[in-house]
Biopython code that builds the backbone (N, CA, C, O; Angstrom):
import numpy as np
from Bio.PDB.StructureBuilder import StructureBuilder

atoms = [
    (1, "MET", "N", (-16.768, 4.131, -2.918)),
    (1, "MET", "CA", (-15.721, 3.689, -3.825)),
    (1, "MET", "C", (-15.273, 2.286, -3.407)),
    (1, "MET", "O", (-15.056, 2.025, -2.223)),
    (2, "ASN", "N", (-15.137, 1.396, -4.375)),
    (2, "ASN", "CA", (-14.680, 0.031, -4.124)),
    (2, "ASN", "C", (-13.173, 0.006, -3.924)),
    (2, "ASN", "O", (-12.458, 0.903, -4.372)),
    (3, "LEU", "N", (-12.707, -1.021, -3.253)),
    (3, "LEU", "CA", (-11.275, -1.214, -3.027)),
    (3, "LEU", "C", (-10.870, -2.558, -3.600)),
    (3, "LEU", "O", (-11.536, -3.570, -3.378)),
    (4, "ARG", "N", (-9.770, -2.556, -4.339)),
    (4, "ARG", "CA", (-9.228, -3.814, -4.856)),
    (4, "ARG", "C", (-7.728, -3.802, -4.634)),
    (4, "ARG", "O", (-7.049, -2.831, -4.967)),
    (5, "ILE", "N", (-7.217, -4.876, -4.073)),
    (5, "ILE", "CA", (-5.786, -5.015, -3.835)),
    (5, "ILE", "C", (-5.252, -5.981, -4.874)),
    (5, "ILE", "O", (-5.621, -7.155, -4.893)),
    (6, "GLN", "N", (-4.384, -5.482, -5.735)),
    (6, "GLN", "CA", (-3.785, -6.301, -6.780)),
    (6, "GLN", "C", (-3.020, -7.459, -6.144)),
    (6, "GLN", "O", (-2.492, -7.319, -5.041)),
    (7, "GLU", "N", (-2.956, -8.590, -6.823)),
    (7, "GLU", "CA", (-2.322, -9.783, -6.273)),
    (7, "GLU", "C", (-0.884, -9.528, -5.822)),
    (7, "GLU", "O", (-0.477, -10.007, -4.764)),
    (8, "GLU", "N", (-0.121, -8.788, -6.602)),
    (8, "GLU", "CA", (1.271, -8.501, -6.226)),
    (8, "GLU", "C", (1.339, -7.644, -4.961)),
    (8, "GLU", "O", (2.240, -7.822, -4.141)),
    (9, "ALA", "N", (0.395, -6.721, -4.799)),
    (9, "ALA", "CA", (0.347, -5.910, -3.587)),
    (9, "ALA", "C", (-0.022, -6.770, -2.384)),
    (9, "ALA", "O", (0.505, -6.572, -1.289)),
    (10, "GLN", "N", (-0.925, -7.722, -2.588)),
    (10, "GLN", "CA", (-1.283, -8.645, -1.512)),
    (10, "GLN", "C", (-0.063, -9.454, -1.088)),
    (10, "GLN", "O", (0.142, -9.699, 0.101)),
    (11, "GLN", "N", (0.742, -9.866, -2.055)),
    (11, "GLN", "CA", (1.977, -10.597, -1.750)),
    (11, "GLN", "C", (2.957, -9.712, -0.988)),
    (11, "GLN", "O", (3.620, -10.178, -0.061)),
    (12, "ASP", "N", (3.057, -8.425, -1.374)),
    (12, "ASP", "CA", (3.897, -7.471, -0.634)),
    (12, "ASP", "C", (3.457, -7.411, 0.820)),
    (12, "ASP", "O", (4.273, -7.486, 1.739)),
    (13, "LEU", "N", (2.145, -7.274, 1.008)),
    (13, "LEU", "CA", (1.581, -7.164, 2.354)),
    (13, "LEU", "C", (1.870, -8.415, 3.174)),
    (13, "LEU", "O", (2.314, -8.321, 4.318)),
    (14, "GLU", "N", (1.621, -9.576, 2.599)),
    (14, "GLU", "CA", (1.827, -10.822, 3.332)),
    (14, "GLU", "C", (3.297, -11.037, 3.687)),
    (14, "GLU", "O", (3.602, -11.518, 4.778)),
    (15, "ALA", "N", (4.203, -10.691, 2.787)),
    (15, "ALA", "CA", (5.636, -10.825, 3.076)),
    (15, "ALA", "C", (6.037, -9.902, 4.229)),
    (15, "ALA", "O", (6.837, -10.280, 5.085)),
    (16, "SER", "N", (5.482, -8.707, 4.245)),
    (16, "SER", "CA", (5.792, -7.762, 5.317)),
    (16, "SER", "C", (5.224, -8.229, 6.651)),
    (16, "SER", "O", (5.874, -8.109, 7.690)),
    (17, "LEU", "N", (4.000, -8.763, 6.613)),
    (17, "LEU", "CA", (3.395, -9.310, 7.837)),
    (17, "LEU", "C", (4.252, -10.438, 8.387)),
    (17, "LEU", "O", (4.528, -10.483, 9.586)),
    (18, "ASP", "N", (4.674, -11.346, 7.520)),
    (18, "ASP", "CA", (5.517, -12.460, 7.954)),
    (18, "ASP", "C", (6.828, -11.958, 8.544)),
    (18, "ASP", "O", (7.280, -12.459, 9.574)),
    (19, "TYR", "N", (7.435, -10.973, 7.896)),
    (19, "TYR", "CA", (8.700, -10.426, 8.393)),
    (19, "TYR", "C", (8.511, -9.845, 9.795)),
    (19, "TYR", "O", (9.260, -10.179, 10.713)),
    (20, "TYR", "N", (7.514, -8.978, 9.960)),
    (20, "TYR", "CA", (7.317, -8.334, 11.260)),
    (20, "TYR", "C", (6.922, -9.335, 12.344)),
    (20, "TYR", "O", (7.365, -9.202, 13.485)),
    (21, "ASN", "N", (6.106, -10.325, 12.017)),
    (21, "ASN", "CA", (5.762, -11.345, 13.016)),
    (21, "ASN", "C", (6.983, -12.173, 13.383)),
    (21, "ASN", "O", (7.083, -12.654, 14.512)),
    (22, "GLY", "N", (7.913, -12.348, 12.450)),
    (22, "GLY", "CA", (9.156, -13.043, 12.744)),
    (22, "GLY", "C", (10.082, -12.242, 13.640)),
    (22, "GLY", "O", (10.849, -12.808, 14.418)),
    (23, "GLU", "N", (10.008, -10.926, 13.529)),
    (23, "GLU", "CA", (10.841, -10.046, 14.354)),
    (23, "GLU", "C", (10.339, -9.975, 15.793)),
    (23, "GLU", "O", (11.123, -9.964, 16.741)),
    (24, "SER", "N", (9.017, -9.928, 15.934)),
    (24, "SER", "CA", (8.408, -9.824, 17.262)),
    (24, "SER", "C", (6.975, -10.340, 17.164)),
    (24, "SER", "O", (6.199, -9.828, 16.357)),
    (25, "PRO", "N", (6.606, -11.332, 17.959)),
    (25, "PRO", "CA", (5.249, -11.878, 17.875)),
    (25, "PRO", "C", (4.195, -10.771, 18.002)),
    (25, "PRO", "O", (4.216, -9.974, 18.940)),
    (26, "GLY", "N", (3.286, -10.746, 17.043)),
    (26, "GLY", "CA", (2.206, -9.764, 17.052)),
    (26, "GLY", "C", (2.513, -8.486, 16.302)),
    (26, "GLY", "O", (1.595, -7.730, 15.985)),
    (27, "LEU", "N", (3.784, -8.218, 16.008)),
    (27, "LEU", "CA", (4.128, -6.966, 15.325)),
    (27, "LEU", "C", (3.557, -6.929, 13.913)),
    (27, "LEU", "O", (3.183, -5.863, 13.424)),
    (28, "GLY", "N", (3.487, -8.077, 13.260)),
    (28, "GLY", "CA", (2.883, -8.133, 11.934)),
    (28, "GLY", "C", (1.422, -7.737, 11.958)),
    (28, "GLY", "O", (0.933, -7.093, 11.030)),
    (29, "TYR", "N", (0.720, -8.121, 13.022)),
    (29, "TYR", "CA", (-0.690, -7.749, 13.145)),
    (29, "TYR", "C", (-0.833, -6.247, 13.375)),
    (29, "TYR", "O", (-1.797, -5.634, 12.916)),
    (30, "GLU", "N", (0.120, -5.659, 14.082)),
    (30, "GLU", "CA", (0.114, -4.209, 14.256)),
    (30, "GLU", "C", (0.361, -3.520, 12.921)),
    (30, "GLU", "O", (-0.240, -2.487, 12.625)),
    (31, "PHE", "N", (1.258, -4.104, 12.109)),
    (31, "PHE", "CA", (1.496, -3.561, 10.772)),
    (31, "PHE", "C", (0.223, -3.662, 9.934)),
    (31, "PHE", "O", (-0.126, -2.720, 9.222)),
    (32, "ALA", "N", (-0.470, -4.794, 10.014)),
    (32, "ALA", "CA", (-1.724, -4.955, 9.263)),
    (32, "ALA", "C", (-2.740, -3.901, 9.673)),
    (32, "ALA", "O", (-3.411, -3.322, 8.819)),
    (33, "ASP", "N", (-2.861, -3.643, 10.980)),
    (33, "ASP", "CA", (-3.777, -2.596, 11.452)),
    (33, "ASP", "C", (-3.420, -1.244, 10.850)),
    (33, "ASP", "O", (-4.300, -0.503, 10.413)),
    (34, "GLU", "N", (-2.135, -0.925, 10.826)),
    (34, "GLU", "CA", (-1.691, 0.355, 10.264)),
    (34, "GLU", "C", (-1.963, 0.407, 8.762)),
    (34, "GLU", "O", (-2.372, 1.446, 8.244)),
    (35, "PHE", "N", (-1.742, -0.700, 8.063)),
    (35, "PHE", "CA", (-2.022, -0.761, 6.632)),
    (35, "PHE", "C", (-3.499, -0.451, 6.381)),
    (35, "PHE", "O", (-3.822, 0.359, 5.512)),
    (36, "TYR", "N", (-4.390, -1.087, 7.132)),
    (36, "TYR", "CA", (-5.818, -0.865, 6.914)),
    (36, "TYR", "C", (-6.266, 0.540, 7.344)),
    (36, "TYR", "O", (-7.199, 1.091, 6.759)),
    (37, "ARG", "N", (-5.623, 1.113, 8.342)),
    (37, "ARG", "CA", (-5.903, 2.521, 8.684)),
    (37, "ARG", "C", (-5.472, 3.438, 7.539)),
    (37, "ARG", "O", (-6.137, 4.430, 7.244)),
    (38, "THR", "N", (-4.359, 3.097, 6.904)),
    (38, "THR", "CA", (-3.896, 3.878, 5.755)),
    (38, "THR", "C", (-4.901, 3.773, 4.609)),
    (38, "THR", "O", (-5.198, 4.769, 3.949)),
    (39, "LEU", "N", (-5.421, 2.577, 4.372)),
    (39, "LEU", "CA", (-6.457, 2.429, 3.342)),
    (39, "LEU", "C", (-7.692, 3.261, 3.668)),
    (39, "LEU", "O", (-8.310, 3.832, 2.769)),
    (40, "ASP", "N", (-8.055, 3.332, 4.943)),
    (40, "ASP", "CA", (-9.191, 4.171, 5.349)),
    (40, "ASP", "C", (-8.923, 5.636, 5.019)),
    (40, "ASP", "O", (-9.807, 6.336, 4.526)),
    (41, "ARG", "N", (-7.706, 6.098, 5.291)),
    (41, "ARG", "CA", (-7.366, 7.494, 4.984)),
    (41, "ARG", "C", (-7.443, 7.747, 3.480)),
    (41, "ARG", "O", (-7.940, 8.786, 3.045)),
    (42, "ILE", "N", (-6.955, 6.805, 2.695)),
    (42, "ILE", "CA", (-7.014, 6.937, 1.242)),
    (42, "ILE", "C", (-8.470, 6.976, 0.787)),
    (42, "ILE", "O", (-8.849, 7.810, -0.035)),
    (43, "HIS", "N", (-9.273, 6.075, 1.325)),
    (43, "HIS", "CA", (-10.683, 6.001, 0.936)),
    (43, "HIS", "C", (-11.420, 7.292, 1.262)),
    (43, "HIS", "O", (-12.264, 7.735, 0.483)),
    (44, "GLU", "N", (-11.112, 7.902, 2.409)),
    (44, "GLU", "CA", (-11.772, 9.141, 2.819)),
    (44, "GLU", "C", (-11.436, 10.299, 1.895)),
    (44, "GLU", "O", (-12.280, 11.162, 1.655)),
    (45, "ASN", "N", (-10.212, 10.330, 1.373)),
    (45, "ASN", "CA", (-9.802, 11.448, 0.528)),
    (45, "ASN", "C", (-8.740, 10.977, -0.468)),
    (45, "ASN", "O", (-7.557, 11.266, -0.284)),
    (46, "PRO", "N", (-9.142, 10.260, -1.514)),
    (46, "PRO", "CA", (-8.173, 9.623, -2.409)),
    (46, "PRO", "C", (-7.265, 10.592, -3.165)),
    (46, "PRO", "O", (-6.164, 10.212, -3.566)),
    (47, "ASP", "N", (-7.697, 11.818, -3.366)),
    (47, "ASP", "CA", (-6.875, 12.786, -4.114)),
    (47, "ASP", "C", (-5.890, 13.545, -3.226)),
    (47, "ASP", "O", (-5.139, 14.386, -3.721)),
    (48, "ALA", "N", (-5.881, 13.264, -1.941)),
    (48, "ALA", "CA", (-5.053, 14.037, -1.007)),
    (48, "ALA", "C", (-3.571, 13.698, -1.078)),
    (48, "ALA", "O", (-2.734, 14.507, -0.676)),
    (49, "TRP", "N", (-3.237, 12.530, -1.575)),
    (49, "TRP", "CA", (-1.856, 12.056, -1.498)),
    (49, "TRP", "C", (-1.118, 12.353, -2.788)),
    (49, "TRP", "O", (-1.726, 12.369, -3.858)),
    (50, "PRO", "N", (0.182, 12.586, -2.705)),
    (50, "PRO", "CA", (0.931, 13.071, -3.871)),
    (50, "PRO", "C", (1.059, 12.028, -4.982)),
    (50, "PRO", "O", (1.213, 10.835, -4.720)),
    (51, "PRO", "N", (0.993, 12.504, -6.220)),
    (51, "PRO", "CA", (1.190, 11.594, -7.346)),
    (51, "PRO", "C", (2.653, 11.187, -7.482)),
    (51, "PRO", "O", (3.558, 11.971, -7.197)),
    (52, "VAL", "N", (2.870, 9.946, -7.924)),
    (52, "VAL", "CA", (4.216, 9.462, -8.219)),
    (52, "VAL", "C", (4.354, 9.156, -9.710)),
    (52, "VAL", "O", (5.453, 8.890, -10.197)),
    (53, "SER", "N", (3.238, 9.196, -10.424)),
    (53, "SER", "CA", (3.215, 9.103, -11.878)),
    (53, "SER", "C", (1.893, 9.714, -12.329)),
    (53, "SER", "O", (1.134, 10.235, -11.511)),
    (54, "LYS", "N", (1.624, 9.651, -13.600)),
    (54, "LYS", "CA", (0.437, 10.304, -14.153)),
    (54, "LYS", "C", (-0.863, 9.863, -13.478)),
    (54, "LYS", "O", (-1.733, 10.694, -13.218)),
    (55, "ARG", "N", (-1.005, 8.563, -13.191)),
    (55, "ARG", "CA", (-2.262, 8.097, -12.611)),
    (55, "ARG", "C", (-2.099, 7.366, -11.282)),
    (55, "ARG", "O", (-3.048, 6.749, -10.799)),
    (56, "THR", "N", (-0.928, 7.424, -10.693)),
    (56, "THR", "CA", (-0.633, 6.662, -9.480)),
    (56, "THR", "C", (-0.238, 7.606, -8.350)),
    (56, "THR", "O", (0.468, 8.592, -8.563)),
    (57, "ARG", "N", (-0.708, 7.284, -7.140)),
    (57, "ARG", "CA", (-0.419, 8.095, -5.951)),
    (57, "ARG", "C", (0.212, 7.239, -4.864)),
    (57, "ARG", "O", (0.187, 6.009, -4.918)),
    (58, "ARG", "N", (0.783, 7.929, -3.870)),
    (58, "ARG", "CA", (1.466, 7.248, -2.768)),
    (58, "ARG", "C", (1.027, 7.853, -1.444)),
    (58, "ARG", "O", (1.053, 9.070, -1.261)),
    (59, "CYS", "N", (0.624, 6.984, -0.526)),
    (59, "CYS", "CA", (0.250, 7.409, 0.824)),
    (59, "CYS", "C", (1.140, 6.674, 1.818)),
    (59, "CYS", "O", (1.215, 5.445, 1.799)),
    (60, "LEU", "N", (1.812, 7.421, 2.683)),
    (60, "LEU", "CA", (2.704, 6.832, 3.674)),
    (60, "LEU", "C", (1.921, 6.329, 4.886)),
    (60, "LEU", "O", (0.933, 6.931, 5.305)),
    (61, "THR", "N", (2.392, 5.208, 5.434)),
    (61, "THR", "CA", (1.831, 4.748, 6.701)),
    (61, "THR", "C", (2.427, 5.615, 7.810)),
    (61, "THR", "O", (3.434, 6.292, 7.601)),
    (62, "HIS", "N", (1.813, 5.591, 8.974)),
    (62, "HIS", "CA", (2.307, 6.433, 10.068)),
    (62, "HIS", "C", (3.411, 5.768, 10.882)),
    (62, "HIS", "O", (4.438, 6.395, 11.143)),
    (63, "ARG", "N", (3.229, 4.554, 11.277)),
    (63, "ARG", "CA", (4.152, 3.940, 12.230)),
    (63, "ARG", "C", (5.296, 3.174, 11.576)),
    (63, "ARG", "O", (6.391, 3.089, 12.132)),
    (64, "PHE", "N", (5.043, 2.627, 10.417)),
    (64, "PHE", "CA", (6.023, 1.773, 9.742)),
    (64, "PHE", "C", (6.548, 2.482, 8.499)),
    (64, "PHE", "O", (5.853, 3.323, 7.930)),
    (65, "PRO", "N", (7.772, 2.151, 8.068)),
    (65, "PRO", "CA", (8.359, 2.833, 6.907)),
    (65, "PRO", "C", (7.857, 2.247, 5.580)),
    (65, "PRO", "O", (8.621, 1.657, 4.817)),
    (66, "PHE", "N", (6.571, 2.423, 5.327)),
    (66, "PHE", "CA", (5.932, 1.872, 4.134)),
    (66, "PHE", "C", (5.061, 2.920, 3.469)),
    (66, "PHE", "O", (4.639, 3.902, 4.080)),
    (67, "ALA", "N", (4.808, 2.671, 2.187)),
    (67, "ALA", "CA", (3.864, 3.474, 1.418)),
    (67, "ALA", "C", (2.896, 2.537, 0.720)),
    (67, "ALA", "O", (3.256, 1.429, 0.323)),
    (68, "VAL", "N", (1.667, 2.998, 0.577)),
    (68, "VAL", "CA", (0.673, 2.291, -0.223)),
    (68, "VAL", "C", (0.615, 3.018, -1.563)),
    (68, "VAL", "O", (0.310, 4.209, -1.625)),
    (69, "ILE", "N", (0.913, 2.285, -2.631)),
    (69, "ILE", "CA", (0.884, 2.826, -3.982)),
    (69, "ILE", "C", (-0.461, 2.426, -4.586)),
    (69, "ILE", "O", (-0.811, 1.246, -4.595)),
    (70, "TYR", "N", (-1.219, 3.408, -5.092)),
    (70, "TYR", "CA", (-2.572, 3.114, -5.552)),
    (70, "TYR", "C", (-2.960, 3.995, -6.730)),
    (70, "TYR", "O", (-2.333, 5.015, -7.017)),
    (71, "GLN", "N", (-4.021, 3.556, -7.398)),
    (71, "GLN", "CA", (-4.608, 4.312, -8.501)),
    (71, "GLN", "C", (-6.096, 4.471, -8.251)),
    (71, "GLN", "O", (-6.737, 3.620, -7.635)),
    (72, "ILE", "N", (-6.630, 5.575, -8.741)),
    (72, "ILE", "CA", (-8.070, 5.811, -8.698)),
    (72, "ILE", "C", (-8.595, 5.452, -10.094)),
    (72, "ILE", "O", (-8.226, 6.076, -11.089)),
    (73, "ARG", "N", (-9.451, 4.450, -10.145)),
    (73, "ARG", "CA", (-9.995, 3.968, -11.411)),
    (73, "ARG", "C", (-11.517, 4.020, -11.341)),
    (73, "ARG", "O", (-12.139, 3.191, -10.678)),
    (74, "ASP", "N", (-12.106, 4.979, -12.015)),
    (74, "ASP", "CA", (-13.567, 5.145, -12.006)),
    (74, "ASP", "C", (-14.091, 5.084, -10.570)),
    (74, "ASP", "O", (-13.934, 6.044, -9.816)),
    (75, "THR", "N", (-14.707, 3.976, -10.189)),
    (75, "THR", "CA", (-15.283, 3.843, -8.847)),
    (75, "THR", "C", (-14.461, 2.895, -7.974)),
    (75, "THR", "O", (-14.958, 2.381, -6.972)),
    (76, "THR", "N", (-13.206, 2.665, -8.354)),
    (76, "THR", "CA", (-12.363, 1.703, -7.636)),
    (76, "THR", "C", (-11.027, 2.322, -7.243)),
    (76, "THR", "O", (-10.396, 3.027, -8.031)),
    (77, "LEU", "N", (-10.608, 2.043, -6.006)),
    (77, "LEU", "CA", (-9.239, 2.319, -5.583)),
    (77, "LEU", "C", (-8.471, 1.021, -5.762)),
    (77, "LEU", "O", (-8.811, 0.004, -5.157)),
    (78, "LEU", "N", (-7.442, 1.053, -6.587)),
    (78, "LEU", "CA", (-6.654, -0.135, -6.884)),
    (78, "LEU", "C", (-5.293, -0.006, -6.219)),
    (78, "LEU", "O", (-4.513, 0.880, -6.570)),
    (79, "VAL", "N", (-5.002, -0.880, -5.263)),
    (79, "VAL", "CA", (-3.709, -0.888, -4.583)),
    (79, "VAL", "C", (-2.744, -1.678, -5.465)),
    (79, "VAL", "O", (-2.957, -2.857, -5.750)),
    (80, "ILE", "N", (-1.678, -0.998, -5.889)),
    (80, "ILE", "CA", (-0.685, -1.564, -6.797)),
    (80, "ILE", "C", (0.458, -2.209, -6.017)),
    (80, "ILE", "O", (0.969, -3.258, -6.409)),
    (81, "ALA", "N", (0.861, -1.576, -4.904)),
    (81, "ALA", "CA", (2.015, -2.073, -4.147)),
    (81, "ALA", "C", (1.927, -1.625, -2.700)),
    (81, "ALA", "O", (1.333, -0.597, -2.376)),
    (82, "VAL", "N", (2.538, -2.430, -1.838)),
    (82, "VAL", "CA", (2.775, -2.076, -0.441)),
    (82, "VAL", "C", (4.293, -2.044, -0.339)),
    (82, "VAL", "O", (4.943, -3.086, -0.258)),
    (83, "MET", "N", (4.850, -0.839, -0.345)),
    (83, "MET", "CA", (6.269, -0.651, -0.588)),
    (83, "MET", "C", (7.032, -0.198, 0.656)),
    (83, "MET", "O", (6.682, 0.807, 1.275)),
    (84, "HIS", "N", (8.073, -0.941, 1.015)),
    (84, "HIS", "CA", (8.990, -0.483, 2.057)),
    (84, "HIS", "C", (9.748, 0.708, 1.495)),
    (84, "HIS", "O", (10.160, 0.683, 0.335)),
    (85, "LEU", "N", (9.937, 1.731, 2.280)),
    (85, "LEU", "CA", (10.541, 2.963, 1.784)),
    (85, "LEU", "C", (12.022, 2.840, 1.450)),
    (85, "LEU", "O", (12.583, 3.744, 0.831)),
    (86, "ASN", "N", (12.671, 1.740, 1.845)),
    (86, "ASN", "CA", (14.065, 1.530, 1.463)),
    (86, "ASN", "C", (14.205, 0.836, 0.113)),
    (86, "ASN", "O", (15.318, 0.677, -0.389)),
    (87, "ARG", "N", (13.101, 0.426, -0.471)),
    (87, "ARG", "CA", (13.142, -0.189, -1.802)),
    (87, "ARG", "C", (13.339, 0.887, -2.845)),
    (87, "ARG", "O", (13.084, 2.065, -2.597)),
    (88, "HIS", "N", (13.795, 0.475, -4.017)),
    (88, "HIS", "CA", (13.915, 1.419, -5.125)),
    (88, "HIS", "C", (12.533, 2.008, -5.388)),
    (88, "HIS", "O", (11.564, 1.255, -5.485)),
    (89, "PRO", "N", (12.412, 3.321, -5.506)),
    (89, "PRO", "CA", (11.094, 3.936, -5.602)),
    (89, "PRO", "C", (10.289, 3.535, -6.835)),
    (89, "PRO", "O", (9.075, 3.737, -6.867)),
    (90, "ASP", "N", (10.935, 2.975, -7.841)),
    (90, "ASP", "CA", (10.220, 2.597, -9.062)),
    (90, "ASP", "C", (9.974, 1.099, -9.174)),
    (90, "ASP", "O", (9.564, 0.632, -10.236)),
    (91, "PHE", "N", (10.211, 0.330, -8.114)),
    (91, "PHE", "CA", (10.111, -1.127, -8.223)),
    (91, "PHE", "C", (8.742, -1.587, -8.700)),
    (91, "PHE", "O", (8.643, -2.632, -9.343)),
    (92, "TRP", "N", (7.712, -0.859, -8.411)),
    (92, "TRP", "CA", (6.336, -1.240, -8.729)),
    (92, "TRP", "C", (5.933, -0.883, -10.158)),
    (92, "TRP", "O", (4.884, -1.329, -10.624)),
    (93, "LYS", "N", (6.732, -0.098, -10.856)),
    (93, "LYS", "CA", (6.297, 0.443, -12.158)),
    (93, "LYS", "C", (6.085, -0.613, -13.226)),
    (93, "LYS", "O", (5.400, -0.342, -14.213)),
    (94, "GLY", "N", (6.638, -1.795, -13.071)),
    (94, "GLY", "CA", (6.399, -2.855, -14.038)),
    (94, "GLY", "C", (5.070, -3.561, -13.842)),
    (94, "GLY", "O", (4.701, -4.414, -14.649)),
    (95, "ARG", "N", (4.357, -3.228, -12.804)),
    (95, "ARG", "CA", (3.072, -3.860, -12.532)),
    (95, "ARG", "C", (2.004, -3.243, -13.424)),
    (95, "ARG", "O", (1.969, -2.030, -13.630)),
    (96, "SER", "N", (1.155, -4.078, -13.938)),
    (96, "SER", "CA", (0.219, -3.633, -14.969)),
    (96, "SER", "C", (-0.949, -2.808, -14.433)),
    (96, "SER", "O", (-1.531, -2.016, -15.175)),
    (97, "GLY", "N", (-1.297, -2.978, -13.176)),
    (97, "GLY", "CA", (-2.440, -2.243, -12.639)),
    (97, "GLY", "C", (-3.763, -2.791, -13.130)),
    (97, "GLY", "O", (-4.747, -2.055, -13.206)),
    (98, "LYS", "N", (-3.802, -4.078, -13.466)),
    (98, "LYS", "CA", (-5.048, -4.701, -13.935)),
    (98, "LYS", "C", (-5.765, -5.383, -12.809)),
    (98, "LYS", "O", (-6.831, -5.962, -13.016)),
]
sb = StructureBuilder()
sb.init_structure("model")
sb.init_model(0)
sb.init_chain("A")
sb.init_seg("    ")
for serial, (resi, resn, name, xyz) in enumerate(atoms, 1):
    if name == "N":
        sb.init_residue(resn, " ", resi, " ")
    sb.init_atom(name, np.array(xyz, "f"), 0.0, 1.0, " ", f" {name:<3s}", serial, name[0])
structure = sb.get_structure()
């Protein structure tokens, strides 16, 4: 299955990396490692994580308070958002998923 990270999700990720690296040198890189481990878990079993809408699912990271919001599209996993869990749970719903 292919993986595609939507531009807005990439921006979410980069903002979070910058924030964590600003808090403690190297912490952003640890967050990136956890993000990519989460993507590996999703890739291994994309249907395992709970749905948050008709076609969208959410997988929580282990170490950081984040969720990866994604859709399964034919042969592609599309990452819609990298969401801090303190954000409004529907903040990503305006994203088109294209």
